[in-house]
Backbone as JSON, one array per atom type, in Angstrom:
{
  "sequence": "XXXXXXXXXXXXXXXXXXXXXXXXXXXXXXXXXXXXXXXXXXXXXXXXXXXXXXXXXXXXXXXXXXXXXXXXXXXXXX",
  "N": [[12.19, 26.03, 1.37], [9.99, 28.28, -0.4], [7.11, 29.32, -0.85], [5.92, 26.79, -1.16], [4.03, 24.52, -0.16], [3.36, 24.65, 3.34], [5.77, 24.45, 4.81], [8.93, 23.77, 3.82], [11.16, 21.24, 2.42], [14.64, 20.81, 1.37], [17.0, 18.83, 1.51], [20.72, 17.27, 0.64], [22.18, 14.56, 0.93], [25.24, 13.5, 2.3], [26.32, 11.7, 0.14], [24.08, 9.81, 0.36], [21.91, 11.04, -1.02], [19.18, 13.1, -2.39], [16.75, 14.69, -0.13], [12.96, 16.12, -0.87], [10.87, 17.32, 1.61], [7.73, 17.83, 2.77], [5.29, 20.22, 4.04], [1.85, 20.5, 4.69], [-0.12, 21.39, 5.59], [-2.28, 18.87, 7.5], [-0.79, 17.11, 6.05], [2.48, 15.13, 5.17], [4.91, 15.17, 3.01], [6.81, 13.53, 0.67], [9.98, 13.42, -0.81], [12.25, 11.48, -2.56], [15.87, 11.55, -4.22], [18.07, 9.15, -5.81], [21.12, 8.28, -6.73], [23.18, 5.82, -8.74], [25.76, 4.84, -10.19], [26.53, 1.62, -13.01], [29.3, 0.69, -12.84], [30.44, -1.0, -16.0], [32.1, -4.23, -16.87], [34.91, -4.12, -18.03], [36.67, -5.46, -20.95], [39.65, -5.89, -21.12], [41.53, -7.14, -17.54], [41.82, -4.77, -16.31], [42.31, -1.57, -13.98], [40.13, 0.93, -14.34], [41.8, 3.81, -13.82], [40.94, 5.81, -13.7], [37.21, 7.1, -11.42], [34.3, 7.73, -13.34], [32.92, 10.98, -12.24], [29.73, 10.41, -10.78], [26.64, 11.69, -10.96], [25.67, 15.13, -10.3], [23.69, 16.21, -7.2], [22.43, 18.7, -7.64], [21.59, 19.59, -9.72], [18.88, 17.8, -10.12], [17.28, 19.43, -8.5], [15.88, 21.24, -10.02], [13.82, 19.78, -10.81], [12.82, 17.58, -8.65], [11.01, 19.79, -7.14], [8.94, 20.91, -8.87], [7.62, 18.7, -9.78], [6.71, 17.18, -6.99], [4.94, 19.94, -7.03], [3.48, 19.08, -8.35], [2.43, 16.76, -8.2], [1.12, 17.57, -5.29], [-0.96, 18.5, -6.03], [-1.84, 17.39, -7.32], [-3.49, 15.58, -6.0], [-4.53, 16.9, -4.26], [-7.16, 17.55, -6.26], [-7.96, 15.36, -5.94]],
  "CA": [[10.8, 25.77, 0.04], [9.36, 29.07, -0.69], [5.77, 28.96, -2.01], [6.04, 24.51, -1.2], [2.62, 24.27, 1.39], [3.54, 25.1, 4.42], [6.85, 24.67, 5.14], [9.72, 22.69, 2.96], [13.18, 21.46, 3.08], [15.59, 20.76, 1.51], [18.01, 18.46, 2.24], [21.36, 17.13, -0.63], [22.73, 13.71, 2.42], [26.83, 12.93, 1.12], [26.56, 9.9, 0.1], [22.84, 9.02, 0.15], [20.56, 11.35, -2.22], [18.81, 14.35, -1.4], [15.09, 14.43, 0.05], [12.62, 17.08, -0.49], [10.19, 17.05, 2.54], [7.31, 19.41, 2.58], [4.49, 20.11, 5.14], [0.87, 21.17, 4.51], [-1.88, 21.81, 6.63], [-1.09, 18.08, 8.44], [0.0, 15.95, 5.69], [3.65, 15.34, 4.82], [4.47, 14.5, 1.69], [8.14, 13.01, 1.09], [10.25, 12.24, -2.51], [13.51, 10.96, -2.56], [16.09, 10.74, -5.31], [19.45, 8.91, -5.78], [21.46, 8.25, -7.67], [24.07, 5.26, -8.5], [26.53, 4.9, -10.92], [27.35, 1.21, -12.78], [30.68, 0.15, -14.08], [31.09, -1.92, -17.37], [32.93, -4.22, -17.37], [35.93, -4.05, -19.88], [37.74, -6.3, -22.15], [40.48, -6.26, -19.86], [40.74, -7.16, -16.02], [42.28, -3.46, -15.64], [40.61, -1.61, -13.16], [40.55, 2.59, -14.54], [42.93, 5.1, -12.43], [39.7, 7.27, -12.08], [36.07, 6.22, -12.15], [34.01, 8.96, -13.81], [31.7, 11.5, -10.94], [28.11, 10.47, -10.51], [25.61, 13.2, -11.03], [25.89, 16.82, -9.06], [22.56, 16.0, -6.82], [22.16, 19.91, -7.49], [20.88, 18.91, -10.79], [18.01, 17.09, -10.5], [16.48, 19.76, -7.36], [14.01, 21.37, -10.08], [13.14, 18.51, -11.16], [12.1, 17.43, -7.48], [10.8, 20.49, -6.41], [7.82, 20.83, -9.77], [6.63, 17.18, -9.79], [6.06, 17.53, -5.89], [4.32, 20.55, -6.85], [2.64, 17.68, -9.26], [2.21, 15.34, -6.66], [0.06, 17.87, -4.54], [-2.08, 19.56, -6.56], [-2.92, 16.39, -7.73], [-3.84, 15.48, -4.0], [-6.22, 18.47, -3.52], [-8.07, 17.44, -6.92], [-7.95, 13.68, -6.21]],
  "C": [[10.17, 27.41, 0.36], [7.89, 29.01, -1.36], [5.01, 27.37, -2.12], [5.34, 24.41, -0.28], [3.39, 24.8, 2.36], [4.69, 26.11, 5.21], [8.08, 23.84, 4.9], [11.12, 23.09, 2.64], [13.93, 20.91, 2.16], [16.57, 19.89, 1.45], [18.57, 17.98, 0.91], [21.76, 15.8, 1.57], [23.65, 13.21, 1.36], [25.94, 11.56, 0.76], [25.15, 8.64, -0.84], [21.54, 9.48, -0.72], [20.44, 12.76, -1.88], [16.93, 14.38, -2.04], [14.68, 15.84, 0.37], [11.46, 16.42, 0.64], [9.36, 18.85, 3.01], [5.36, 18.81, 3.58], [3.35, 20.98, 4.43], [0.0, 20.74, 4.24], [-1.1, 19.9, 7.24], [-0.85, 17.22, 7.69], [1.63, 16.68, 5.19], [4.22, 14.41, 3.9], [6.52, 13.82, 1.25], [9.24, 12.33, -0.78], [11.55, 12.73, -1.79], [14.2, 10.92, -3.33], [17.38, 9.9, -4.64], [19.77, 8.72, -6.51], [22.74, 7.12, -7.8], [24.81, 4.88, -10.28], [26.94, 3.0, -11.52], [28.63, 1.54, -13.66], [30.66, -0.71, -14.7], [31.81, -2.27, -16.54], [33.95, -4.47, -18.6], [36.4, -5.81, -20.21], [38.52, -7.03, -21.73], [40.61, -6.68, -18.65], [41.67, -5.88, -14.97], [41.83, -2.95, -14.77], [41.77, 0.03, -13.8], [41.56, 3.26, -13.14], [42.09, 6.19, -12.16], [38.72, 6.88, -12.77], [35.95, 8.05, -12.47], [32.91, 10.31, -12.73], [31.28, 11.34, -11.78], [27.46, 12.17, -11.03], [25.41, 14.13, -9.69], [24.03, 16.52, -8.92], [21.55, 17.45, -6.99], [20.85, 19.52, -8.42], [19.38, 18.19, -10.97], [17.29, 18.16, -9.07], [16.12, 20.68, -7.92], [13.17, 20.92, -10.7], [11.86, 18.21, -10.11], [11.4, 18.39, -7.2], [9.34, 21.15, -7.37], [7.46, 19.9, -9.79], [6.86, 16.96, -7.64], [5.04, 18.4, -6.07], [2.67, 20.18, -7.61], [2.05, 17.49, -8.44], [0.96, 16.02, -6.13], [-0.73, 18.36, -4.82], [-3.39, 18.12, -7.25], [-3.76, 15.56, -6.72], [-5.07, 15.7, -3.93], [-7.17, 18.75, -4.28], [-8.65, 15.84, -6.94], [-9.68, 13.07, -4.96]]
}
């Protein structure tokens, strides 16, 4: 991830979520996002043929980077 600390890595882990780790000087900051879907019980006892897919991990990447920049800035000015 360019322009984010000294080093930054964005890792998508299958079934586990997405992790953004940033090395900035002697500090390592990690932000992890995972999504889970709760399936509402239906009125009937029948299971649907197909469940909807959960959100794509990529849909969180821009927000994770932006949030990490905000956290880093606040820590530097605290």
